[in-house]
C-alpha positions as CSV (number, residue, x, y, z in Angstrom):
1,X,-35.5,-6.6,-11.0
2,X,-35.4,-3.1,-9.5
3,X,-33.0,-0.5,-10.9
4,X,-30.9,-0.5,-7.7
5,X,-30.5,-4.3,-7.9
6,X,-29.7,-4.2,-11.5
7,X,-26.9,-1.7,-10.8
8,X,-25.3,-4.3,-8.6
9,X,-25.1,-6.9,-11.3
10,X,-22.5,-7.3,-14.1
11,X,-21.8,-9.7,-16.9
12,X,-18.4,-10.9,-18.3
13,X,-18.1,-10.4,-22.1
14,X,-19.6,-13.4,-23.9
15,X,-21.1,-15.0,-20.7
16,X,-24.8,-15.6,-20.5
17,X,-25.2,-15.1,-16.8
18,X,-24.8,-12.1,-14.4
19,X,-22.4,-11.8,-11.5
20,X,-22.2,-9.5,-8.5
21,X,-19.8,-6.6,-8.2
22,X,-17.8,-8.5,-5.6
23,X,-17.3,-11.5,-7.9
24,X,-16.4,-9.1,-10.7
25,X,-13.7,-7.5,-8.6
26,X,-12.5,-10.9,-7.5
27,X,-12.1,-12.1,-11.0
28,X,-10.1,-9.0,-11.8
29,X,-7.7,-9.7,-8.9
30,X,-7.0,-13.2,-10.2
31,X,-6.6,-12.0,-13.8
32,X,-9.8,-13.6,-15.2
33,X,-9.1,-13.9,-19.0
34,X,-12.0,-11.8,-20.1
35,X,-11.1,-8.8,-17.9
36,X,-8.8,-7.0,-20.3
37,X,-11.6,-6.7,-22.9
38,X,-14.3,-5.7,-20.3
39,X,-15.5,-2.2,-19.8
40,X,-16.2,-2.9,-16.1
41,X,-12.5,-3.4,-15.4
42,X,-11.1,-1.3,-12.6
43,X,-8.3,-3.4,-11.2
44,X,-4.9,-3.1,-12.8
45,X,-3.2,-6.2,-14.2
46,X,0.4,-6.8,-13.1
47,X,1.6,-9.6,-15.3
48,X,4.8,-9.9,-13.4
49,X,3.0,-10.8,-10.2
50,X,1.3,-13.9,-11.7
51,X,2.9,-17.2,-11.0
52,X,3.3,-20.0,-13.6
53,X,1.5,-23.3,-12.9
54,X,1.5,-26.7,-14.5
55,X,-1.0,-28.1,-17.0
56,X,-3.1,-29.8,-14.2
57,X,-3.2,-26.9,-11.8
58,X,-6.5,-25.3,-11.1
59,X,-7.3,-21.6,-10.8
60,X,-10.1,-21.3,-8.2
61,X,-12.0,-18.2,-9.3
62,X,-14.6,-16.6,-7.1
63,X,-17.3,-17.7,-9.5
64,X,-16.6,-21.2,-8.3
65,X,-15.6,-22.4,-11.8
66,X,-12.3,-24.2,-12.0
67,X,-10.2,-23.7,-15.1
68,X,-7.1,-25.5,-16.3
69,X,-4.0,-23.3,-16.2
70,X,-1.5,-24.1,-18.9
71,X,2.3,-24.1,-18.7
72,X,3.7,-22.7,-21.9
73,X,7.1,-24.0,-23.1
74,X,8.8,-23.8,-19.7
75,X,12.4,-23.7,-21.0
76,X,11.8,-20.5,-23.1
77,X,12.0,-16.9,-22.0
78,X,8.7,-16.0,-20.4
79,X,8.7,-12.3,-21.4
80,X,6.6,-11.3,-24.4
81,X,8.3,-8.5,-26.2
82,X,5.6,-5.8,-26.7
83,X,7.6,-4.2,-29.5
84,X,6.4,-6.9,-31.9
85,X,2.9,-5.5,-31.7
86,X,2.8,-2.9,-34.5
87,X,0.1,-0.6,-35.9
88,X,-1.2,-3.1,-38.4
89,X,0.2,-6.5,-37.5
90,X,2.7,-8.4,-35.3
91,X,6.3,-8.6,-36.4
92,X,9.7,-9.2,-35.0
93,X,13.1,-11.0,-35.4
94,X,13.0,-14.7,-34.9
95,X,13.7,-16.1,-32.3
96,X,15.0,-13.1,-30.3
97,X,11.7,-11.1,-30.4
98,X,9.2,-13.6,-31.6
99,X,9.5,-17.3,-30.8
100,X,7.3,-20.4,-30.3
101,X,6.5,-19.5,-26.7
102,X,5.2,-16.1,-27.7
103,X,3.4,-17.6,-30.7
104,X,1.4,-20.0,-28.5
105,X,0.5,-17.2,-26.1
106,X,-0.7,-15.1,-29.0
107,X,-2.9,-17.9,-30.2
108,X,-4.5,-18.2,-26.8
109,X,-4.7,-14.4,-26.4
110,X,-6.3,-14.0,-29.8
111,X,-9.1,-16.5,-28.9
112,X,-9.7,-14.7,-25.6
113,X,-10.0,-11.4,-27.4
114,X,-12.4,-12.8,-30.1
115,X,-14.6,-14.4,-27.4
116,X,-14.7,-11.1,-25.7
117,X,-16.3,-9.5,-28.7
118,X,-18.2,-12.5,-30.1
119,X,-19.6,-15.3,-28.0
120,X,-19.7,-18.0,-30.7
121,X,-16.1,-18.5,-31.8
122,X,-15.6,-21.9,-33.4
123,X,-13.1,-21.8,-36.2
124,X,-9.9,-19.8,-36.9
125,X,-8.0,-20.1,-40.2
126,X,-4.2,-20.4,-39.8
127,X,-1.9,-20.2,-42.8
128,X,1.8,-19.5,-43.3
129,X,4.4,-18.4,-45.8
130,X,7.7,-20.2,-46.7
131,X,10.0,-18.6,-44.1
132,X,12.2,-21.0,-42.3
133,X,10.5,-20.3,-38.9
134,X,6.9,-20.1,-40.3
135,X,6.0,-23.8,-39.9
136,X,7.2,-24.0,-36.3
137,X,5.5,-20.7,-35.3
138,X,2.3,-21.8,-37.0
139,X,2.3,-25.1,-35.0
140,X,2.8,-23.2,-31.7
141,X,0.1,-20.7,-32.7
142,X,-2.4,-23.6,-33.5
143,X,-1.5,-25.2,-30.2
144,X,-2.5,-22.1,-28.3
145,X,-5.8,-21.8,-30.3
146,X,-6.9,-25.4,-29.8
147,X,-6.0,-25.2,-26.1
148,X,-8.5,-22.4,-25.9
149,X,-11.3,-24.6,-27.2
150,X,-11.4,-23.4,-30.8
151,X,-10.8,-25.3,-34.0
152,X,-8.0,-24.5,-36.3
153,X,-8.6,-24.6,-40.1
154,X,-5.1,-25.2,-41.3
155,X,-4.8,-24.2,-45.0
156,X,-1.1,-24.6,-45.2
157,X,1.4,-22.6,-47.2
158,X,-0.5,-19.9,-49.1
159,X,-0.5,-16.2,-49.9
160,X,-2.0,-13.7,-47.4
161,X,-4.9,-12.9,-49.7
162,X,-5.8,-16.7,-49.7
163,X,-6.2,-16.4,-46.0
164,X,-8.6,-13.5,-46.4
165,X,-10.5,-15.6,-49.0
166,X,-10.8,-18.5,-46.6
167,X,-12.2,-16.4,-43.8
168,X,-14.7,-14.6,-46.1
169,X,-15.7,-17.4,-48.4
170,X,-16.4,-20.0,-45.8
171,X,-17.6,-17.6,-43.1
172,X,-15.0,-18.5,-40.5
173,X,-14.6,-16.4,-37.4
174,X,-11.1,-15.2,-37.9
175,X,-7.8,-15.8,-39.7
176,X,-4.1,-15.5,-38.8
177,X,-1.4,-15.6,-41.5
178,X,2.2,-16.3,-40.3
179,X,4.4,-14.0,-42.3
180,X,6.7,-11.0,-42.2
181,X,5.6,-9.9,-45.6
182,X,8.4,-8.1,-47.4
183,X,10.9,-8.1,-44.4
184,X,14.3,-10.0,-44.6
185,X,14.4,-13.7,-43.7
186,X,15.3,-13.2,-40.1
187,X,11.9,-11.7,-39.4
188,X,8.5,-13.3,-39.0
189,X,5.1,-12.2,-37.7
190,X,1.3,-12.5,-37.9
191,X,-1.4,-10.7,-39.9
192,X,-4.8,-11.1,-38.2
193,X,-8.4,-10.6,-39.3
194,X,-11.8,-11.5,-38.0
195,X,-15.0,-12.3,-39.8
196,X,-15.5,-11.1,-43.3
197,X,-11.7,-10.6,-43.5
198,X,-12.0,-7.4,-41.4
199,X,-8.5,-6.4,-40.2
200,X,-7.4,-6.5,-36.6
201,X,-5.0,-3.6,-36.1
202,X,-3.5,-2.1,-32.9
203,X,-6.5,0.1,-32.4
204,X,-9.1,-2.6,-33.1
205,X,-7.6,-5.5,-31.1
206,X,-3.9,-6.0,-31.2
207,X,-3.4,-3.8,-28.1
208,X,-5.8,-6.0,-26.2
209,X,-4.2,-9.2,-27.5
210,X,-0.8,-7.8,-26.4
211,X,-2.1,-7.2,-22.9
212,X,-3.6,-10.7,-22.7
213,X,-0.4,-12.3,-24.1
214,X,1.7,-10.5,-21.4
215,X,-0.1,-12.6,-18.7
216,X,2.0,-15.5,-17.7
217,X,-1.0,-17.6,-16.8
218,X,-3.7,-18.2,-19.4
219,X,-6.7,-20.5,-19.0
220,X,-7.3,-23.4,-21.3
221,X,-10.7,-24.9,-22.2
222,X,-11.7,-28.1,-20.6
223,X,-12.4,-29.3,-24.1
224,X,-9.7,-28.6,-26.6
225,X,-10.4,-27.7,-30.3
226,X,-9.3,-29.7,-33.3
227,X,-6.8,-29.0,-36.1
228,X,-8.6,-29.5,-39.4
229,X,-6.5,-29.5,-42.6
230,X,-8.4,-28.0,-45.5
231,X,-7.3,-27.7,-49.2
232,X,-8.9,-24.5,-50.5
233,X,-6.8,-23.9,-53.6
234,X,-9.3,-25.0,-56.2
235,X,-12.0,-22.8,-54.6
236,X,-9.5,-19.9,-54.4
237,X,-8.6,-20.3,-58.1
238,X,-12.2,-20.4,-59.2
239,X,-12.9,-17.3,-57.1
240,X,-9.9,-15.3,-58.5
241,X,-10.7,-16.2,-62.1
242,X,-14.2,-14.7,-61.6
243,X,-12.3,-11.4,-62.0
244,X,-10.8,-12.3,-65.4
245,X,-12.5,-11.0,-68.5
246,X,-11.5,-12.3,-72.0
247,X,-7.7,-12.3,-71.3
248,X,-5.5,-12.4,-74.4
249,X,-2.3,-14.5,-74.7
250,X,0.1,-12.0,-73.2
251,X,3.7,-12.8,-72.2
252,X,4.4,-11.8,-68.6
253,X,7.5,-12.0,-66.5
254,X,6.6,-12.7,-62.9
255,X,9.2,-12.3,-60.1
256,X,8.0,-14.3,-57.1
257,X,11.1,-13.4,-55.1
258,X,11.2,-17.0,-53.8
259,X,8.0,-16.2,-51.9
260,X,4.4,-17.4,-52.0
261,X,3.7,-16.1,-55.5
262,X,5.8,-19.0,-56.8
263,X,3.2,-21.4,-55.5
264,X,0.0,-19.4,-56.2
265,X,0.7,-18.1,-59.7
266,X,1.0,-21.5,-61.4
267,X,-2.3,-22.6,-59.7
268,X,-4.2,-19.6,-60.8
269,X,-2.8,-19.3,-64.3
270,X,-3.0,-22.9,-65.3
271,X,-5.6,-22.9,-68.1
272,X,-5.3,-19.1,-69.0
273,X,-3.8,-18.2,-72.4
274,X,-1.0,-16.1,-70.9
275,X,2.7,-17.2,-71.2
276,X,4.4,-16.9,-67.8
277,X,8.1,-16.3,-67.8
278,X,9.0,-17.4,-64.2
279,X,11.6,-15.7,-62.1
280,X,12.6,-17.0,-58.7
281,X,9.5,-19.2,-58.4
282,X,11.1,-21.8,-56.1
283,X,9.9,-21.0,-52.6
284,X,12.9,-20.5,-50.3
285,X,12.6,-18.8,-46.9
286,X,16.2,-17.5,-47.1
287,X,15.2,-15.4,-50.1
288,X,18.6,-16.1,-51.8
289,X,18.2,-13.8,-54.9
290,X,16.9,-10.6,-53.3
291,X,14.8,-9.4,-50.4
292,X,11.1,-9.9,-51.0
293,X,10.4,-6.2,-51.2
294,X,9.4,-5.0,-54.6
295,X,9.2,-1.4,-53.5
296,X,13.1,-1.3,-53.4
297,X,14.2,-0.5,-56.9
298,X,17.3,-2.6,-56.6
299,X,15.1,-5.7,-56.1
300,X,13.5,-5.1,-59.6
301,X,16.6,-5.2,-61.7
302,X,16.4,-8.9,-62.5
303,X,12.7,-8.4,-63.5
304,X,13.5,-5.4,-65.7
305,X,16.3,-7.2,-67.5
306,X,14.2,-10.3,-68.0
307,X,11.3,-8.3,-69.5
308,X,13.6,-6.6,-72.0
309,X,15.5,-9.9,-72.9
310,X,12.3,-11.9,-73.5
311,X,10.4,-9.0,-75.2
312,X,7.5,-9.6,-72.7
313,X,4.4,-7.4,-72.6
314,X,5.2,-6.4,-69.0
315,X,6.5,-7.6,-65.7
316,X,5.3,-7.8,-62.1
317,X,7.2,-8.5,-58.8
318,X,5.5,-9.8,-55.7
319,X,6.5,-9.5,-52.0
320,X,7.1,-12.5,-49.8
321,X,3.4,-13.2,-48.9
322,X,2.2,-12.2,-52.4
323,X,-0.4,-9.6,-51.2
324,X,1.5,-6.7,-52.8
325,X,3.0,-6.2,-56.3
326,X,4.9,-3.7,-58.4
327,X,4.7,-3.5,-62.2
328,X,7.2,-2.6,-64.9
329,X,6.3,-1.9,-68.6
330,X,7.5,-3.7,-71.7
331,X,10.7,-1.5,-71.6
332,X,11.4,-2.5,-68.0
333,X,10.4,0.9,-66.7
334,X,9.0,0.8,-63.1
335,X,5.4,2.0,-62.8
336,X,4.3,3.9,-59.7
337,X,1.6,2.0,-57.7
338,X,-0.6,5.2,-57.8
339,X,-0.5,5.0,-61.6
340,X,-1.6,1.3,-61.4
341,X,-4.4,2.4,-59.0
342,X,-5.6,4.9,-61.6
343,X,-5.6,2.3,-64.4
344,X,-7.6,-0.3,-62.4
345,X,-9.9,2.4,-61.0
346,X,-10.8,3.6,-64.5
347,X,-11.5,0.0,-65.6
348,X,-13.8,-0.7,-62.5
349,X,-15.6,2.6,-63.0
350,X,-16.6,1.5,-66.4
351,X,-18.6,-1.2,-64.7
352,X,-19.8,0.9,-61.7
353,X,-19.9,4.5,-62.7
354,X,-20.2,7.0,-59.8
355,X,-18.5,4.6,-57.4
356,X,-16.0,5.8,-54.7
357,X,-12.3,5.0,-55.0
358,X,-10.1,5.2,-51.9
359,X,-6.4,6.3,-52.2
360,X,-3.7,7.0,-49.7
361,X,-2.6,10.6,-49.4
362,X,0.9,10.0,-50.7
363,X,-0.4,9.3,-54.2
364,X,0.0,11.6,-57.2
365,X,-2.6,14.2,-57.8
366,X,-3.1,12.5,-61.2
367,X,-5.1,9.8,-59.3
368,X,-8.0,11.9,-58.1
369,X,-8.0,13.8,-61.4
370,X,-8.4,10.5,-63.4
371,X,-11.0,9.1,-61.0
372,X,-13.2,12.3,-61.5
373,X,-12.6,12.1,-65.2
374,X,-13.8,8.5,-65.2
375,X,-17.0,9.4,-63.3
376,X,-15.9,8.3,-59.9
377,X,-15.6,9.9,-56.5
378,X,-12.0,10.0,-55.2
379,X,-11.6,9.8,-51.4
380,X,-8.2,10.5,-49.8
381,X,-7.2,8.5,-46.7
382,X,-4.4,7.9,-44.3
383,X,-1.7,5.4,-45.0
384,X,-2.2,1.8,-43.7
385,X,-4.4,-1.1,-44.7
386,X,-6.7,-0.9,-41.6
387,X,-7.6,2.8,-42.5
388,X,-8.1,2.0,-46.1
389,X,-10.3,-1.1,-45.5
390,X,-12.4,0.6,-42.8
391,X,-13.1,3.6,-45.1
392,X,-13.9,1.4,-48.0
393,X,-16.5,-0.4,-46.0
394,X,-17.9,2.9,-44.7
395,X,-18.1,4.4,-48.2
396,X,-18.9,1.1,-50.0
397,X,-16.0,1.9,-52.3
398,X,-15.5,-0.4,-55.3
399,X,-11.7,-0.2,-55.1
400,X,-8.7,1.3,-53.2
401,X,-5.0,1.5,-53.7
402,X,-1.9,2.4,-51.8
403,X,1.5,3.7,-52.9
404,X,2.9,0.6,-51.2
405,X,1.4,-1.8,-53.8
406,X,-1.6,-2.9,-51.8
407,X,-4.8,-3.0,-54.0
408,X,-8.2,-3.5,-52.3
409,X,-11.4,-4.7,-53.9
410,X,-15.0,-4.4,-52.8
411,X,-15.7,-7.9,-54.2
412,X,-12.8,-9.3,-52.2
413,X,-14.4,-8.4,-48.8
414,X,-12.7,-5.0,-49.2
415,X,-9.4,-6.8,-48.6
416,X,-6.1,-6.5,-50.7
417,X,-4.9,-9.0,-53.3
418,X,-1.8,-8.7,-55.5
419,X,-3.0,-11.6,-57.7
420,X,-6.4,-10.0,-58.4
421,X,-4.6,-6.7,-59.2
422,X,-2.6,-8.6,-61.8
423,X,-5.8,-10.1,-63.3
424,X,-7.3,-6.6,-63.5
425,X,-4.2,-5.2,-65.4
426,X,-4.5,-8.2,-67.8
427,X,-8.2,-7.3,-68.3
428,X,-7.2,-3.7,-69.3
429,X,-4.4,-4.7,-71.6
430,X,-6.5,-7.4,-73.2
431,X,-9.4,-5.0,-73.9
432,X,-7.2,-2.0,-75.0
433,X,-4.7,-4.0,-77.1
434,X,-1.9,-1.4,-76.6
435,X,1.5,-1.6,-75.0
436,X,1.7,-1.0,-71.3
437,X,3.9,2.1,-71.9
438,X,1.2,3.6,-74.1
439,X,-1.3,3.0,-71.3
440,X,0.7,4.8,-68.6
441,X,2.2,7.6,-70.7
442,X,-0.8,10.0,-70.4
443,X,-0.8,9.5,-66.6
444,X,2.8,10.6,-66.1
445,X,2.1,14.3,-66.1
446,X,3.8,15.2,-62.8
447,X,7.2,14.5,-61.3
448,X,7.5,13.0,-57.8
449,X,10.4,12.2,-55.5
450,X,9.1,8.8,-54.2
451,X,9.3,8.3,-50.5
452,X,12.5,9.6,-48.8
453,X,13.3,8.8,-45.1
454,X,15.1,11.0,-42.6
455,X,16.3,10.2,-39.1
456,X,14.9,12.8,-36.8
457,X,15.2,12.8,-33.0
458,X,12.1,14.9,-32.2
459,X,9.6,14.2,-35.0
460,X,6.7,16.3,-33.6
461,X,8.9,19.4,-33.2
462,X,10.2,19.0,-36.7
463,X,6.6,18.8,-38.1
464,X,5.9,22.1,-36.2
465,X,8.9,23.7,-37.8
466,X,7.7,22.6,-41.2
467,X,4.2,23.9,-40.6
468,X,5.6,27.3,-39.6
469,X,7.9,27.6,-42.5
470,X,5.2,26.6,-45.1
471,X,2.3,28.4,-43.4
472,X,1.4,30.2,-46.7
473,X,0.4,26.9,-48.2
474,X,-2.8,24.9,-47.7
475,X,-2.1,22.6,-44.7
476,X,-3.9,19.6,-43.3
477,X,-2.9,17.0,-40.7
478,X,-4.8,13.9,-41.9
479,X,-1.6,11.9,-41.6
480,X,1.5,13.8,-40.6
481,X,1.4,17.2,-42.4
482,X,0.4,17.8,-46.0
483,X,1.1,21.2,-47.6
484,X,-0.4,22.1,-51.0
485,X,0.6,24.8,-53.4
486,X,-0.7,25.5,-56.9
487,X,2.2,23.8,-58.7
488,X,3.6,21.4,-56.1
489,X,2.7,19.7,-52.8
490,X,4.3,17.5,-50.2
491,X,3.5,15.2,-47.2
492,X,5.8,14.5,-44.2
493,X,4.6,11.8,-41.8
494,X,6.1,10.0,-38.9
495,X,7.1,6.4,-38.9
496,X,5.2,4.3,-36.3
497,X,8.2,2.2,-35.4
498,X,11.4,4.2,-36.0
499,X,12.8,7.7,-35.4
500,X,12.1,8.6,-39.0
501,X,10.2,11.2,-41.0
502,X,9.0,10.1,-44.4
503,X,8.8,12.7,-47.2
504,X,6.7,12.5,-50.4
505,X,6.8,15.5,-52.8
506,X,5.4,16.1,-56.3
507,X,5.8,19.0,-58.7
508,X,4.1,20.0,-61.9
509,X,7.5,19.7,-63.6
510,X,10.8,17.9,-62.8
511,X,12.5,21.3,-62.3
512,X,9.8,22.4,-59.7
513,X,10.1,19.0,-58.0
514,X,13.9,19.2,-57.6
515,X,13.8,22.9,-56.4
516,X,11.1,22.2,-53.8
517,X,12.6,19.0,-52.7
518,X,15.8,20.8,-51.8
519,X,13.8,23.4,-50.0
520,X,11.9,20.9,-47.8
521,X,14.9,18.7,-47.1
522,X,16.9,21.7,-45.9
523,X,14.2,22.4,-43.3
524,X,14.0,18.7,-42.3
525,X,17.8,18.4,-41.9
526,X,18.2,21.8,-40.2
527,X,19.5,21.4,-36.6
């Protein structure tokens, strides 16, 4: 074929044949499903102009291939709310923002996206948490997936890290977990990953999926996929226990928050010598005892009291989908997640000296100091699981931690797992044979504010004002603005979804922290 002729040919993503430019443009005009993920696209897509057709209607594309066009739940609102597509996942209030109609379209759109980047898409794992809307949304999601010609591997009600395990361990093409994580019961959503549990964030696919889901008309495959129910819990348990190392008979209070930890912990710990003191283990999607957000100190009070009353070795609280956790010591004192990251990092560096550890930039400076002291390489990264996971793969990091209670493991496909983090803490306490408070005391050398939120109308302008006021400090803009001085530092970053600025500040002493906190807050609140 001559060069001039070759320039007149194109190929749709995933298709094994070439088409002419005229056919390419024709497909764009009729909203061919692969167009949104194709670099040849020039025609704009106006979803409002596309008519809705019944299950048996045919879309006659210029290629000559007839495809079935599917009517999606005709008595529901046809508009897909784009606000549910967040930076790292899909999330919204049920059913006002996220309903069964939208869920089915997301299932079909996810398949179209995956087929655009990988031709051989056969199996997608679908799982769900205990929320009242999760089963219905999961069914709609699965309906959309199988209509697109792909099989669903239904692993039922499990934790989010179990979904990552299923995708990675069995080499499935992708996974979708129906959950709203730590949000109140009225919310629901989806966490997506593709092969090897790699995350699908807004930058790496959710934006395309949102564009596809906006289209009223989506093509179904001539041959539908199947829903295959699969019990993976025994395999998951064996996998997680591979991380355990001579665990002693410790007493642990575990607050499941009526979420998925209440199901997963008894499975994993059956046979281990630990004594579990259960708190709110009964799964209940209304979360009757407290919101499933362990980062809120008010949600830890029951755990703290139970630890003290039962004289337990420590306590741990999980969020709704059990991929995050927060620890308290034997006295019920809350432990910062950056301190837990330091403890686990030092343990893993004993096994892999010289390895890289990733941490988010809100963490205490004790963390990079301890990583270096243990023979590791600290690497500072932006907030957010997609950033942490991508950098971990790039650096082949053995471990990563976020201030939000996410802990990432190289041997877990670089994905996060609250239950594996708990196992690693048990490993440390079992080998050291000291109280948890003794373990963390040397790591509490600095004083921090925790994260403080401020409503700000013009976030960018405020960050400019902060930069000007503190221009004598060392400034970087990795995520928001970070300003570092000899005896204190702070970070101010923008919320992705709300008109908020988030402040984290740390000082060498409590007095310095309090003084500098007032100074920074005065600038943020200045009109």
